C-alpha positions in Angstrom: 0.0 0.1 0.0 2.9 2.5 0.8 4.2 1.9 -2.9 0.7 2.6 -4.4 0.3 5.8 -2.1 3.6 7.0 -3.2 2.7 6.5 -6.9 -0.6 8.4 -6.4 1.1 11.1 -4.6 4.0 11.8 -6.8 2.4 12.6 -10.0 2.0 16.3 -10.9 -1.0 16.9 -13.2 -0.9 19.6 -15.8 -3.1 20.6 -18.7 -1.4 18.1 -21.2 -1.6 15.1 -18.8 -5.2 15.9 -18.0 -6.3 16.2 -21.6 -4.2 13.0 -22.4 -5.7 10.8 -19.7 -9.3 11.9 -20.7 -8.7 11.0 -24.3 -7.1 7.7 -23.3 -10.3 6.9 -21.6 -12.4 7.9 -24.5 -14.4 10.4 -22.3 -15.8 13.9 -23.0 -15.0 16.5 -20.5 -18.5 16.3 -19.1 -18.1 12.5 -18.6 -14.9 12.9 -16.9 -16.3 15.7 -14.8 -19.1 13.4 -13.8 -16.7 10.6 -12.9 -14.4 13.0 -10.6 -17.4 14.9 -9.1 -16.4 18.1 -10.5 -18.0 20.5 -13.1 -17.4 20.2 -16.9 -16.0 23.8 -16.7 -13.2 22.6 -14.2 -12.0 19.9 -16.7 -11.9 22.6 -19.3 -9.8 25.0 -17.1 -7.4 22.2 -16.1 -6.9 21.3 -19.8 -6.3 25.0 -20.7 -3.8 25.4 -17.9 -6.2 28.1 -16.0 -5.9 26.1 -12.9 -4.3 22.8 -11.9 -6.0 19.9 -10.1 -6.0 20.2 -6.3 -4.5 17.4 -4.3 -8.0 15.1 -4.0 -8.6 15.6 -7.7 -4.9 14.5 -8.4 -5.4 11.5 -6.4 -8.5 10.5 -8.3 -7.0 11.3 -11.7 -3.8 9.1 -10.8 -6.2 6.2 -9.8 -8.1 6.5 -13.0 -4.7 6.4 -14.7 -3.5 3.3 -13.0 -6.8 1.6 -13.6 -6.7 2.4 -17.3 -3.0 1.6 -17.7 -2.3 5.1 -18.7 1.5 5.7 -18.4 2.3 8.9 -16.9 5.9 10.0 -16.9 7.0 11.3 -13.3 8.6 14.7 -12.8 12.2 14.4 -11.4 
């Protein structure tokens, strides 16, 4: 569990990664928003780089990425 927690906490989600994950999942912004419990506008703002996801949203994004087999390169 520690290894998984480390992986979940260590990914920094930026606009490109959010969009790439959404496209990998084959979801619209609205569908991803519903899955994450946020507004569609929030997904749009993340993808435009207006805002970055907060910690709880980052955790959910990472969990979705792990489940979907989405490969995220970690920041050094």
